PAZAPA-4460 file (N, C-alpha, C; in steps of 0.05 Angstrom, whole numbers, plus 32768, in hexadecimal, padded with zeros to 4 digits):
% residues 325
    n_x    n_y    n_z   ca_x   ca_y   ca_z    c_x    c_y    c_z   seq   type   mol
   7DCB   82BC   8086   7DD7   82A4   8078   7DD0   828B   8087     1      M     A
   7DCB   8275   8078   7DC6   825B   8084   7DDB   8247   8079     2      I     A
   7DDE   8232   8088   7DF1   821D   807F   7DE1   8203   807E     3      E     A
   7DE5   81F3   8069   7DD8   81DA   8066   7DEA   81C6   8059     4      F     A
   7DE2   81AD   8059   7DF2   8197   804E   7DE4   818B   8036     5      S     A
   7DF4   8184   8022   7DE9   8177   800A   7DDF   815B   8011     6      C     A
   7DC6   8154   800B   7DBC   8139   8012   7DC9   8123   8002     7      P     A
   7DD8   812A   7FEC   7DE5   8116   7FDC   7E01   8110   7FE5     8      R     A
   7E12   8125   7FE9   7E2E   8120   7FF1   7E34   812A   800D     9      C     A
   7E21   8136   801B   7E25   8140   8036   7E38   8158   8037    10      N     A
   7E3D   8164   8020   7E4E   817C   8020   7E41   8194   802C    11      G     A
   7E50   81A5   803A   7E44   81BD   8047   7E44   81D5   8035    12      R     A
   7E2E   81E4   8035   7E2C   81FC   8024   7E1E   8212   8034    13      M     A
   7E20   822A   802A   7E13   8241   8036   7E03   8250   8021    14      Q     A
   7DEC   825B   8029   7DDB   826A   8017   7DCA   827E   8026    15      T     A
   7DBA   828D   8018   7DA9   82A1   8024   7D91   8293   8032    16      E     A
   7D85   82A0   8046   7D6F   8295   8054   7D57   8290   8042    17      D     A
   7D53   82A2   802E   7D3B   82A0   801D   7D3E   8289   8009    18      K     A
   7D55   827B   8008   7D58   8266   7FF4   7D4D   824B   7FFD    19      A     A
   7D43   824A   8016   7D38   8231   8021   7D21   8228   800F    20      V     A
   7D21   820E   8007   7D0C   8203   7FF6   7D12   8205   7FD9    21      G     A
   7D26   8214   7FD1   7D2D   8216   7FB4   7D44   8203   7FAD    22      Y     A
   7D45   81FE   7F93   7D5B   81ED   7F89   7D75   81FD   7F87    23      Y     A
   7D8B   81EF   7F8B   7DA5   81FB   7F86   7DB8   81E4   7F7C    24      T     A
   7DCF   81EC   7F73   7DE3   81D8   7F6A   7DF8   81D4   7F80    25      V     A
   7DFC   81BC   7F88   7E10   81B6   7F9D   7E2B   81BD   7F92    26      C     A
   7E3A   81CC   7FA2   7E55   81D4   7F9A   7E69   81BD   7F9C    27      A     A
   7E61   81A7   7FAA   7E73   8190   7FAE   7E6F   817A   7F9A    28      H     A
   7E56   8172   7F95   7E51   815C   7F83   7E44   8164   7F69    29      C     A
   7E3B   817D   7F66   7E30   8187   7F4D   7E13   817F   7F48    30      G     A
   7E05   8172   7F5B   7DE9   816A   7F57   7DD6   8180   7F60    31      H     A
   7DBE   8181   7F55   7DAA   8193   7F5E   7D9D   8189   7F78    32      E     A
   7D9C   819A   7F8C   7D91   8192   7FA6   7D7F   81A9   7FAF    33      V     A
   7D6D   81A2   7FC2   7D5B   81B5   7FCE   7D68   81C0   7FE8    34      V     A
   7D67   81DA   7FEB   7D71   81E6   8004   7D5D   81E0   801A    35      V     A
   7D66   81D0   802E   7D54   81C8   8043   7D63   81C4   805D    36      Q     A
   7D54   81C0   8072   7D5F   81BB   808D   7D75   81D0   8093    37      N     A
   7D6F   81E9   8092   7D84   81FD   8097   7D8C   81FF   80B4    38      P     A
   7DA5   8206   80B8   7DB0   820B   80D3   7DBC   8227   80D3    39      T     A
   7DB4   8238   80E5   7DC0   8252   80E6   7DDE   8251   80E8    40      K     A
   7DEB   8262   80D9   7E08   8262   80D9   7E13   8267   80F5    41      L     A
   7E24   8255   80FE   7E2F   8257   8119   7E22   8244   812C    42      G     A
   7E0C   8236   8123   7DFE   8223   8134   7E01   8207   8129    43      E     A
   7E1A   81FF   8122   7E1F   81E5   8116   7E1C   81CF   812C    44      T     A
   7E14   81B8   8123   7E11   81A2   8136   7E2C   8196   813E    45      S     A
   7E2D   818E   8157   7E46   8183   8161   7E49   8166   815A    46      A     A
   7E33   815A   8152   7E33   813D   814B   7E38   8139   812E    47      D     A
   7E4A   8127   8127   7E4E   8120   810B   7E3A   810B   8103    48      M     A
   7E34   8108   80E9   7E23   80F4   80DF   7E30   80D9   80E2    49      S     A
   7E20   80C3   80DF   7E2A   80A8   80E3   7E41   80A2   80D0    50      T     A
   7E3D   80AA   80B6   7E52   80A3   80A3   7E6B   80B4   80A7    51      E     A
   7E68   80CC   80B2   7E80   80DC   80B8   7E90   80CF   80CF    52      Q     A
   7E82   80C6   80E3   7E90   80B9   80F9   7E9E   809F   80F0    53      K     A
   7E90   8090   80DF   7E9B   8077   80D5   7EB4   807D   80C4    54      L     A
   7EB2   8092   80B4   7EC9   8099   80A2   7EE1   80A0   80B3    55      Y     A
   7EDD   80AF   80C9   7EF4   80B6   80DA   7EFF   809D   80E8    56      V     A
   7EED   808B   80F1   7EF7   8074   80FF   7F04   805F   80ED    57      E     A
   7EF9   805C   80D5   7F03   8047   80C3   7F19   8051   80B0    58      M     A
   7F1F   806B   80B0   7F34   8076   809F   7F47   8087   80AF    59      N     A
   7F55   807A   80C2   7F68   8089   80D2   7F80   8092   80C2    60      P     A
   7F8E   80A6   80CC   7FA6   80B0   80BE   7FBA   809A   80BC    61      A     A
   7FC8   8097   80A5   7FDC   8082   80A2   7FF2   8084   80B8    62      P     A
   7FF6   806E   80C5   800A   806D   80DB   8025   8066   80CF    63      N     A
   8032   8079   80C1   804B   8074   80B4   8061   806F   80C9    64      T     A
   805F   807B   80E0   8073   8077   80F5   8074   8059   80FE    65      T     A
   805D   804D   8101   805C   8031   8109   8068   801F   80F4    66      K     A
   8061   8024   80DB   806C   8014   80C5   808A   8017   80C3    67      A     A
   8094   8030   80C8   80B0   8035   80C7   80BF   8027   80DE    68      L     A
   80B3   8027   80F5   80C0   801A   810C   80C0   7FFC   8108    69      L     A
   80AB   7FF1   80FD   80AA   7FD4   80F7   80C0   7FCD   80E3    70      I     A
   80C3   7FDE   80CF   80D8   7FD8   80BA   80F4   7FDA   80C6    71      T     A
   80F9   7FEF   80D6   8114   7FF3   80E2   811B   7FDD   80F5    72      V     A
   8109   7FD8   8109   8110   7FC5   811E   810F   7FA8   8113    73      F     A
   80FC   7FA3   8101   80FB   7F88   80F5   8113   7F82   80E5    74      G     A
   811C   7F96   80D5   8134   7F92   80C5   814D   7F8F   80D6    75      S     A
   814F   7F9F   80EB   8166   7F9D   80FD   8168   7F81   810A    76      A     A
   8151   7F77   8113   8150   7F5D   8120   8159   7F47   810C    77      I     A
   814D   7F47   80F5   8153   7F32   80E1   8170   7F34   80D8    78      I     A
   817A   7F4D   80D4   8195   7F52   80CB   81A9   7F47   80E0    79      Y     A
   81A3   7F4D   80F9   81B5   7F44   810E   81B4   7F26   8111    80      S     A
   819C   7F1A   810F   8199   7EFD   8112   81A8   7EEE   80FB    81      A     A
   81AC   7EFB   80E5   81BA   7EEF   80CF   81D8   7EF2   80D2    82      F     A
   81E1   7F0B   80D6   81FE   7F10   80D5   820D   7F08   80EE    83      Y     A
   8201   7F0A   8105   8210   7F03   811E   8219   7EE5   811D    84      I     A
   8207   7ED2   8118   8210   7EB6   8116   8222   7EB2   80FE    85      P     A
   821C   7EC0   80E8   822C   7EBC   80D0   8249   7EC4   80D4    86      F     A
   824E   7EDB   80E0   8269   7EE4   80E5   8277   7ED3   80FB    87      L     A
   8267   7EC8   810D   8273   7EB8   8122   827B   7E9C   811A    88      E     A
   826B   7E8F   8109   8270   7E73   8103   8279   7E6D   80E7    89      F     A
   827A   7E81   80D5   8282   7E7B   80BA   82A0   7E7E   80B7    90      T     A
   82AC   7E6B   80A9   82C9   7E6C   80A4   82D0   7E84   8092    91      D     A
   82E2   7E94   809B   82EA   7EAD   808D   82F7   7EA7   8072    92      Q     A
   8301   7E8F   806E   830D   7E89   8054   82FA   7E7D   8040    93      S     A
   82E1   7E7A   8049   82CD   7E6D   8037   82C3   7E81   8022    94      S     A
   82B7   7E77   800D   82AD   7E87   7FF7   8295   7E98   8000    95      E     A
   8283   7E8C   8010   826B   7E9B   8019   8273   7EB2   802B    96      I     A
   8287   7EAF   803C   8290   7EC4   804D   829C   7EDB   803C    97      Y     A
   82AB   7ED4   8027   82B7   7EE9   8016   82A1   7EF9   8007    98      R     A
   828B   7EEB   8000   8275   7EF8   7FF2   8265   7F0A   8004    99      L     A
   8260   7F02   801C   824D   7F10   802D   8259   7F20   8044   100      L     A
   8273   7F1E   8049   827F   7F2B   8060   8299   7F39   805B   101      A     A
   82A1   7F3D   8042   82B9   7F4B   803B   82B2   7F65   802E   102      V     A
   82BB   7F7B   803B   82B4   7F96   8031   829A   7F9F   803C   103      G     A
   8292   7FB8   8036   827A   7FC3   8041   8262   7FBE   802F   104      W     A
   8266   7FB9   8015   8250   7FB7   8002   823E   7F9F   8008   105      V     A
   8248   7F87   800E   8235   7F71   8014   8223   7F76   802C   106      P     A
   822E   7F84   8041   821D   7F8B   8058   8207   7F9E   8050   107      F     A
   820D   7FB1   803F   81F8   7FC4   8036   81E3   7FB6   8024   108      A     A
   81EC   7FA4   8013   81DA   7F96   8001   81C7   7F84   8011   109      V     A
   81D2   7F75   8024   81C1   7F64   8035   81AD   7F75   8046   110      I     A
   81B6   7F8C   804E   81A4   7F9E   805D   818C   7FA6   804C   111      A     A
   8192   7FAE   8033   817C   7FB5   8020   816A   7F9E   801C   112      F     A
   8175   7F86   801A   8165   7F6E   8015   8153   7F68   802D   113      M     A
   815D   7F6B   8045   814D   7F66   805D   8137   7F7B   805F   114      V     A
   813D   7F94   805A   8128   7FA9   805B   8112   7FA3   8047   115      I     A
   811A   7F9A   802F   8106   7F94   801B   80F3   7F7E   8024   116      S     A
   80FE   7F69   8030   80EE   7F53   8038   80DB   7F5A   8050   117      F     A
   80E5   7F6C   8061   80D3   7F75   8077   80BC   7F85   806C   118      V     A
   80C1   7F97   8059   80AC   7FA7   804D   8099   7F95   803D   119      M     A
   80A3   7F82   802F   8092   7F6F   8020   8081   7F5F   8033   120      L     A
   808C   7F58   804A   807C   7F4A   805F   8065   7F5B   8069   121      G     A
   8069   7F75   806C   8053   7F86   8074   803D   7F88   805E   122      Q     A
   8046   7F89   8045   8032   7F8A   802F   8023   7F70   802E   123      R     A
   8030   7F5A   8032   8023   7F3F   8031   8010   7F3C   8048   124      L     A
   8016   7F48   805F   8003   7F47   8076   7FE9   7F56   806F   125      T     A
   7FEC   7F6D   8061   7FD4   7F7C   8059   7FC4   7F6C   8045   126      M     A
   7FD1   7F5F   8033   7FC3   7F4E   801F   7FB3   7F38   802D   127      V     A
   7FC0   7F2B   8040   7FB3   7F15   804F   7F9B   7F1F   805F   128      M     A
   7F9D   7F38   806A   7F87   7F44   8078   7F6F   7F49   8065   129      S     A
   7F75   7F52   804D   7F60   7F57   8039   7F53   7F3C   8031   130      S     A
   7F63   7F28   802E   7F58   7F0E   8026   7F45   7F03   803B   131      E     A
   7F4C   7F07   8055   7F3A   7EFE   806A   7F20   7F0E   8069   132      R     A
   7F21   7F27   8063   7F09   7F38   8062   7EF7   7F2F   804B   133      A     A
   7F02   7F25   8035   7EF2   7F1C   801E   7EE1   7F03   8025   134      L     A
   7EE8   7EF6   803B   7ED8   7EDE   8043   7EC0   7EE6   8053   135      K     A
   7EBE   7F00   805C   7EA8   7F09   806B   7E91   7F13   8059   136      E     A
   7E79   7F11   8063   7E61   7F1B   8055   7E57   7F34   8063   137      T     A
   7E5C   7F4B   8058   7E54   7F64   8064   7E37   7F6C   805E   138      Y     A
   7E2E   7F65   8046   7E13   7F6C   803D   7E06   7F54   8030   139      L     A
   7DEC   7F51   8034   7DDD   7F3C   8027   7DC3   7F48   801C   140      T     A
   7DB4   7F38   800D   7D9A   7F41   8003   7D86   7F47   8019   141      H     A
   7D8B   7F3B   8030   7D78   7F3F   8046   7D80   7F56   8059   142      S     A
   7D96   7F63   8053   7D9F   7F7A   8063   7D8C   7F92   805E   143      T     A
   7D7F   7F9D   8072   7D6D   7FB4   806E   7D7C   7FCC   8066   144      P     A
   7D75   7FD8   804F   7D82   7FF0   8045   7D6D   8004   803A   145      L     A
   7D55   8003   8045   7D40   8013   803A   7D40   8030   8044   146      S     A
   7D48   8034   805D   7D48   804F   8068   7D65   8057   8071   147      T     A
   7D68   8070   8077   7D82   807A   8081   7D8A   806B   809A   148      D     A
   7D77   8066   80AC   7D7D   8058   80C5   7D87   803B   80BF   149      Q     A
   7D7A   802E   80AB   7D83   8013   80A4   7DA0   8014   809A   150      D     A
   7DA6   8027   808A   7DC1   8029   807F   7DD5   802F   8095   151      I     A
   7DCE   8041   80A7   7DDF   8047   80BE   7DE5   802E   80CE   152      N     A
   7DD1   801F   80D4   7DD5   8006   80E3   7DE6   7FF2   80D4   153      E     A
   7DE2   7FF1   80BA   7DF3   7FDF   80A9   7E10   7FE7   80AA   154      A     A
   7E15   8001   80A8   7E31   800B   80A9   7E3E   8006   80C4   155      M     A
   7E2E   8009   80D9   7E39   8004   80F4   7E3F   7FE6   80F7   156      L     A
   7E2E   7FD5   80ED   7E32   7FB8   80EE   7E4B   7FB0   80DE   157      M     A
   7E4F   7FBD   80C7   7E67   7FB7   80B7   7E80   7FC0   80C6   158      I     A
   7E7F   7FD7   80D3   7E96   7FE1   80E2   7E9E   7FCD   80F9   159      K     A
   7E89   7FC4   8108   7E8F   7FB2   811E   7E9B   7F97   8114   160      D     A
   7E90   7F8D   80FE   7E9A   7F74   80F3   7EB7   7F78   80E8   161      K     A
   7EBC   7F8F   80DC   7ED7   7F95   80D2   7EEB   7F96   80E9   162      A     A
   7EE4   7FA2   80FF   7EF5   7FA3   8116   7EFB   7F88   8122   163      E     A
   7EE7   7F76   8121   7EEB   7F5B   812D   7EFF   7F4B   811C   164      S     A
   7F00   7F4F   8102   7F13   7F40   80F1   7F2B   7F51   80E8   165      I     A
   7F2D   7F69   80F3   7F43   7F7C   80ED   7F45   7F82   80CF   166      R     A
   7F2E   7F87   80C3   7F2D   7F8E   80A7   7F30   7FAC   80A4   167      D     A
   7F45   7FB5   8096   7F4A   7FD2   8092   7F47   7FDA   8075   168      T     A
   7F3E   7FC9   8063   7F3D   7FCF   8047   7F22   7FCC   803B   169      T     A
   7F15   7FB5   803E   7EFC   7FAF   8030   7EE5   7FBE   803D   170      V     A
   7EE3   7FBD   8057   7ECB   7FC8   8065   7EC8   7FE6   8061   171      A     A
   7EDE   7FF5   8061   7EDB   8012   805E   7ED1   8019   8042   172      K     A
   7ED7   8008   802E   7ECD   800D   8013   7EAF   8007   8012   173      R     A
   7EA6   7FF2   8020   7E8A   7FEB   8021   7E7A   8001   802F   174      V     A
   7E85   800B   8045   7E78   8020   8054   7E77   803A   8043   175      V     A
   7E8C   8040   8034   7E8C   8057   8023   7E77   8056   800D   176      G     A
   7E74   803E   8001   7E5F   803B   7FED   7E43   803E   7FF9   177      G     A
   7E3F   8033   8011   7E25   8036   801E   7E1F   8053   8025   178      L     A
   7E33   8061   802E   7E2F   807D   8035   7E27   808D   801D   179      A     A
   7E33   8088   8006   7E2C   8096   7FEE   7E0F   808F   7FE5   180      R     A
   7E09   8075   7FE8   7DEE   806C   7FE1   7DD9   8079   7FF3   181      F     A
   7DE0   807C   800C   7DCD   8088   8020   7DC5   80A4   8017   182      K     A
   7DD8   80B4   800D   7DD3   80D0   8006   7DC6   80D2   7FEA   183      H     A
   7DCC   80C0   7FD8   7DC3   80C3   7FBC   7DAD   80AF   7FB4   184      T     A
   7DAB   8099   7FC3   7D99   8083   7FBB   7D9D   807A   7F9E   185      R     A
   7DB6   807C   7F96   7DBE   8075   7F7B   7DD4   8060   7F7B   186      S     A
   7DCF   8049   7F6E   7DE3   8034   7F6D   7DFB   803E   7F5C   187      V     A
   7DF5   804E   7F47   7E0A   8058   7F36   7E1C   806B   7F46   188      R     A
   7E11   807C   7F57   7E21   808D   7F67   7E32   807D   7F7B   189      E     A
   7E27   8068   7F86   7E36   8057   7F98   7E4D   8049   7F89   190      A     A
   7E47   8040   7F71   7E5B   8033   7F61   7E72   8046   7F5A   191      E     A
   7E6B   805F   7F54   7E80   8073   7F4E   7E91   8078   7F67   192      D     A
   7E85   8078   7F7E   7E95   807C   7F97   7EA7   8065   7F9C   193      Q     A
   7E9E   804D   7F97   7EAE   8035   7F9A   7EC5   8034   7F85   194      L     A
   7EC0   803F   7F6E   7ED5   8041   7F59   7EEB   8054   7F62   195      T     A
   7EE4   8069   7F70   7EF8   807C   7F7B   7F09   806E   7F8F   196      V     A
   7EFC   805E   7FA1   7F0B   804F   7FB5   7F1E   803B   7FA7   197      Y     A
   7F14   802F   7F92   7F25   801B   7F84   7F3D   8028   7F78   198      S     A
   7F3A   803F   7F6B   7F51   804D   7F5F   7F65   8056   7F75   199      E     A
   7F5A   805F   7F8B   7F6B   8067   7FA1   7F7B   804F   7FAC   200      L     A
   7F6E   8038   7FAE   7F7B   8020   7FB8   7F92   8017   7FA6   201      A     A
   7F8E   8018   7F8C   7FA3   8011   7F79   7FBA   8025   7F7A   202      F     A
   7FB3   803F   7F7D   7FC9   8053   7F7F   7FD9   804F   7F99   203      N     A
   7FCB   8049   7FAF   7FD9   8044   7FC8   7FEB   802B   7FC6   204      Q     A
   7FE1   8016   7FB8   7FF1   7FFE   7FB5   800A   8004   7FA5   205      M     A
   8007   8013   7F90   801F   801A   7F7F   8033   802B   7F90   206      D     A
   8028   803E   7FA0   803A   804E   7FB0   8048   803D   7FC6   207      A     A
   803B   8028   7FCF   8047   8017   7FE4   8060   8009   7FDB   208      G     A
   8065   8007   7FC1   807D   7FF9   7FB7   8092   800D   7FAE   209      Y     A
   808F   8026   7FB3   80A2   803A   7FA9   80BE   8036   7FB6   210      T     A
   80BF   8033   7FD0   80D9   802F   7FDE   80E6   8015   7FD4   211      I     A
   80D6   8000   7FD0   80E1   7FE7   7FC7   80ED   7FEA   7FAB   212      L     A
   80E0   7FFA   7F9A   80EB   7FFE   7F7F   8106   800E   7F81   213      R     A
   8107   8020   7F94   8120   802F   7F97   8136   801C   7FA0   214      V     A
   8130   8009   7FB2   8144   7FF6   7FBB   814D   7FE4   7FA4   215      I     A
   813A   7FDC   7F94   8141   7FCB   7F7C   8154   7FDB   7F6A   216      V     A
   814F   7FF5   7F67   8160   8005   7F56   817C   800A   7F63   217      W     A
   817C   800D   7F7E   8195   8015   7F8B   81A7   7FFE   7F91   218      A     A
   819D   7FE6   7F94   81AD   7FCF   7F9C   81C3   7FC8   7F87   219      T     A
   81BD   7FC7   7F6D   81D2   7FC2   7F5A   81E7   7FD8   7F5A   220      P     A
   81DF   7FF1   7F5F   81F2   8007   7F60   8206   8003   7F76   221      L     A
   81FD   7FF8   7F8D   8210   7FF2   7FA2   8225   7FDE   7F99   222      L     A
   821C   7FCA   7F8A   822F   7FB7   7F7F   8243   7FC3   7F6C   223      G     A
   8239   7FD6   7F5B   824B   7FE3   7F49   825F   7FF6   7F57   224      F     A
   8256   8002   7F6D   8267   8013   7F7D   827E   8002   7F89   225      V     A
   8277   7FEA   7F94   828B   7FD8   7F9E   829E   7FCF   7F89   226      G     A
   8294   7FCA   7F71   82A5   7FC2   7F5A   82B9   7FD8   7F53   227      T     A
   82AF   7FF0   7F51   82C1   8007   7F4B   82D6   800A   7F60   228      V     A
   82CE   8008   7F79   82E0   800A   7F90   82F6   7FF5   7F8E   229      Q     A
   82EE   7FDC   7F89   8301   7FC6   7F88   8314   7FC9   7F70   230      G     A
   830A   7FD0   7F59   831B   7FD4   7F42   832E   7FEB   7F46   231      V     A
   8324   8000   7F53   8336   8017   7F58   834D   800F   7F6A   232      S     A
   8348   8000   7F7F   835D   7FF7   7F91   8371   7FE5   7F83   233      K     A
   8366   7FD3   7F73   8377   7FC0   7F65   8389   7FCD   7F51   234      S     A
   837E   7FE1   7F42   838E   7FEF   7F2E   83A3   8000   7F3C   235      V     A
   839B   800C   7F53   83AF   801C   7F62   83C6   800B   7F6D   236      G     A
   83BF   7FF3   7F76   83D4   7FE1   7F80   83E6   7FD7   7F6A   237      G     A
   83DA   7FD2   7F53   83EA   7FC9   7F3C   83FD   7FDE   7F32   238      L     A
   83F4   7FF7   7F33   8404   800E   7F2A   841D   8011   7F3D   239      A     A
   8419   800C   7F57   842F   800F   7F69   8444   7FF9   7F64   240      K     A
   843B   7FE1   7F5D   844E   7FCB   7F58   845D   7FD0   7F3E   241      V     A
   844F   7FD7   7F29   845D   7FDA   7F0F   846D   7FF4   7F0E   242      L     A
   8466   8008   7F1D   8474   8021   7F1C   848B   8023   7F30   243      G     A
   848C   8011   7F43   84A0   8012   7F58   84BA   8003   7F51   244      G     A
   84CD   8007   7F61   84E7   7FF9   7F5D   84E7   7FE1   7F70   245      D     A
   84DF   7FCA   7F64   84DC   7FB2   7F74   84F4   7FA0   7F6F   246      V     A
   8503   7F99   7F85   851B   7F88   7F81   8515   7F6B   7F82   247      A     A
   8500   7F63   7F91   84FA   7F47   7F95   84E1   7F40   7F85   248      D     A
   84E2   7F2A   7F76   84CA   7F21   7F67   84B3   7F19   7F79   249      V     A
   84BA   7F0F   7F91   84A5   7F07   7FA4   8493   7F1E   7FAC   250      S     A
   849E   7F37   7FAC   848E   7F4E   7FB3   847A   7F53   7F9D   251      E     A
   8482   7F4E   7F84   846F   7F52   7F6E   8459   7F3D   7F70   252      I     A
   8460   7F25   7F76   844C   7F0F   7F79   8438   7F16   7F8F   253      T     A
   8442   7F20   7FA6   8431   7F27   7FBC   841E   7F3E   7FB4   254      T     A
   8429   7F51   7FA7   8419   7F68   7F9E   8403   7F60   7F8A   255      A     A
   840A   7F4F   7F77   83F7   7F46   7F64   83E0   7F35   7F71   256      L     A
   83E8   7F26   7F86   83D3   7F17   7F95   83C0   7F2A   7FA2   257      G     A
   83C9   7F40   7FAC   83B7   7F53   7FB9   83A5   7F61   7FA4   258      K     A
   83B1   7F66   7F8C   83A1   7F72   7F77   838B   7F5F   7F6E   259      V     A
   8390   7F46   7F6B   837C   7F33   7F63   8366   7F30   7F78   260      T     A
   836E   7F31   7F91   8359   7F30   7FA7   8347   7F48   7FA6   261      S     A
   8352   7F60   7FA0   8342   7F78   7F9D   832F   7F75   7F85   262      E     A
   8338   7F69   7F6F   8327   7F65   7F58   8310   7F51   7F5F   263      L     A
   8317   7F3C   7F6E   8303   7F29   7F77   82ED   7F36   7F88   264      A     A
   82F6   7F48   7F9A   82E2   7F57   7FAA   82D1   7F68   7F98   265      F     A
   82DD   7F74   7F84   82CE   7F86   7F72   82B7   7F77   7F64   266      A     A
   82BD   7F5F   7F59   82A9   7F51   7F4B   8295   7F42   7F5E   267      F     A
   829E   7F3B   7F75   828D   7F2E   7F89   8276   7F41   7F91   268      D     A
   827C   7F5A   7F95   8268   7F6D   7F9D   8251   7F6F   7F89   269      T     A
   8259   7F70   7F6F   8245   7F71   7F5A   8234   7F58   7F5A   270      T     A
   8241   7F41   7F5D   8233   7F27   7F5E   821F   7F27   7F74   271      L     A
   8227   7F2E   7F8D   8215   7F2E   7FA4   81FD   7F41   7F9F   272      V     A
   8202   7F59   7F95   81ED   7F6C   7F90   81D9   7F63   7F7B   273      A     A
   81E3   7F57   7F66   81D1   7F4E   7F50   81C0   7F36   7F5A   274      L     A
   81CC   7F24   7F69   81BC   7F0D   7F73   81A7   7F18   7F87   275      V     A
   81AF   7F2B   7F98   819C   7F36   7FAB   8184   7F44   7F9E   276      A     A
   818A   7F53   7F89   8175   7F62   7F7C   8162   7F4F   7F6D   277      V     A
   816D   7F39   7F62   815B   7F25   7F55   8148   7F19   7F6A   278      I     A
   8152   7F12   7F81   8141   7F07   7F96   812C   7F1B   7F9F   279      I     A
   8134   7F34   7FA3   8121   7F49   7FAB   810B   7F4D   7F96   280      I     A
   8113   7F4E   7F7C   8100   7F52   7F67   80EC   7F3B   7F65   281      M     A
   80F5   7F22   7F68   80E3   7F0B   7F67   80CF   7F0D   7F7E   282      I     A
   80D9   7F12   7F96   80C7   7F14   7FAD   80B3   7F2B   7FAA   283      A     A
   80BC   7F42   7FA0   80AB   7F59   7F9D   8096   7F54   7F88   284      M     A
   809D   7F46   7F72   808A   7F40   7F5D   8074   7F2D   7F67   285      T     A
   807C   7F19   7F77   8068   7F07   7F82   8054   7F15   7F95   286      I     A
   805F   7F26   7FA7   804D   7F34   7FBA   803C   7F49   7FAB   287      V     A
   8048   7F57   7F97   8039   7F6B   7F89   8022   7F5F   7F79   288      E     A
   8027   7F48   7F6D   8012   7F3A   7F5E   7FFC   7F31   7F71   289      R     A
   8003   7F27   7F89   7FEF   7F1F   7F9C   7FDF   7F37   7FA6   290      A     A
   7FED   7F4E   7FA9   7FDF   7F67   7FB1   7FCB   7F70   7F9C   291      D     A
   7FD4   7F70   7F82   7FC2   7F78   7F6D   7FAA   7F64   7F6A   292      G     A
   7FAF   7F4A   7F6C   7F9A   7F37   7F6A   7F86   7F3A   7F81   293      S     A
   7F90   7F41   7F99   7F7E   7F46   7FAF   7F6B   7F5E   7FAA   294      S     A
   7F76   7F73   7F9E   7F66   7F8A   7F97   7F51   7F83   7F82   295      L     A
   7F59   7F72   7F6F   7F45   7F69   7F5B   7F2F   7F59   7F68   296      D     A
   7F35   7F48   7F7B   7F21   7F39   7F88   7F0F   7F4B   7F99   297      R     A
   7F1A   7F60   7FA4   7F0A   7F73   7FB3   7EF6   7F81   7FA0   298      I     A
   7EFE   7F86   7F88   7EEC   7F92   7F74   7ED4   7F7F   7F6F   299      E     A
   7EDA   7F66   7F6B   7EC5   7F52   7F66   7EB3   7F50   7F7F   300      D     A
   7EBF   7F51   7F96   7EAF   7F50   7FAF   7E9C   7F67   7FB1   301      Y     A
   7EA6   7F7F   7FAA   7E95   7F97   7FAC   7E7D   7F95   7F99   302      I     A
   7E82   7F8A   7F81   7E6C   7F87   7F6E   7E56   7F74   7F78   303      K     A
   7E5F   7F5E   7F84   7E4C   7F49   7F8C   7E40   7F4D   7FA7   304      T     A
   7E50   7F59   7FBA   7E47   7F5C   7FD5   7E3C   7F77   7FDC   305      Q     A
   7E41   7F8B   7FCB   7E37   7FA6   7FD1   7E23   7FAF   7FBD   306      V     A
   7E2C   7FB3   7FA4   7E1B   7FBF   7F90   7E02   7FAE   7F8A   307      L     A
   7E05   7F94   7F89   7DED   7F83   7F83   7DDA   7F81   7F9A   308      Q     A
   7DE2   7F8A   7FB2   7DD1   7F89   7FC9   7DC4   7FA4   7FD0   309      N     A
   7DCA   7FB8   7FC0   7DBD   7FD2   7FC5   7DA2   7FD3   7FB8   310      L     A
   7D8D   7FDB   7FC6   7D72   7FDB   7FBB   7D6F   7FF2   7FA6   311      P     A
   7D63   7FEC   7F90   7D5F   7FFF   7F7A   7D41   8000   7F74   312      V     A
   7D37   8019   7F72   7D1B   801D   7F6B   7D18   801A   7F4D   313      K     A
   7D05   800A   7F44   7D00   8007   7F27   7CE2   800A   7F22   314      V     A
   7CDC   8010   7F0A   7CC0   8013   7F02   7CB7   7FFA   7EF3   315      G     A
   7CA0   7FEF   7EFB   7C96   7FD7   7EEE   7C89   7FDE   7ED3   316      A     A
   7C8E   7FCD   7EBF   7C82   7FD1   7EA5   7C65   7FC6   7EA5   317      L     A
   7C53   7FD4   7E98   7C37   7FCC   7E98   7C32   7FB9   7E81   318      K     A
   7C27   7FA2   7E87   7C21   7F8F   7E73   7C37   7F7B   7E6F   319      G     A
   7C30   7F62   7E6C   7C44   7F4D   7E69   7C53   7F50   7E4F   320      G     A
   7C46   7F59   7E39   7C54   7F5B   7E1F   7C6A   7F70   7E21   321      Q     A
   7C65   7F87   7E2D   7C79   7F9B   7E30   7C90   7F92   7E41   322      N     A
   7C8A   7F81   7E55   7CA0   7F77   7E66   7CB3   7F65   7E57   323      A     A
   7CA8   7F58   7E42   7CBA   7F45   7E33   7CCB   7F54   7E1F   324      D     A
   7CC4   7F6D   7E19   7CD3   7F7C   7E04   7CEE   7F85   7E0F   325      L     A
***
């Protein structure tokens, strides 16, 4: 048995020794390829190809722990920076204090709001990084792409430039398209590969807002929970007053005052939650639109900076009259 790689997609396959020089169908990409450059099974090379090394270096595993730590510590710092001075210097009889510091619901709602803004800040940072990358020129008409060595050098140049500007989105798509072109020498194949990257980017963008959508859904529910809690307490207090044997009218007045304060708390929680969710939704819509627009601009960049700069072999028409047809 021998092992060889598909020259189009670099997929590994095994076949009989006598198949060398014959056509076969690649099990990975489905194209017809010639069995060539065999390596005896068990004698695989320790060195990866240039595009494989670049793929590993430019597509690291998602560091979800880092993003989580940024969200947790960033939210804790902002939350503390808001509430510590607020509780210290705000008059407890004021309306704003009653809205934001009475009961547990306002604290939870503000926490959700702070978490949302920290996560949106991270998304906005990624968008700004992509926008900076769009100002770079990774490929030009003068970039040599005639041989495999030329393409390898171009990919290494793109990687170095991406590292210098901290580009983690655009450059890896350009390198992926070049790697596909290197194996197929087909602009259509490179375009298909870039389309796959595009679909993946849009799916990742949509998944990046999942937690934010959950927060938008959960925040009003917190307000409703506070409302139910307040109404329950107020009704319970009213039942004690009306059902008890009260000798002094002042006791009834005091009890009714407590009932109305519980009702005020009930409706205040809903008010705070609804206002907070409106603010979160507006901010999320703005950032999400900027994110989507950035991906659209990356698509235009890929068409003008990558696909149009790939060399294509064409056949010249014989005769000027035929060329005009």
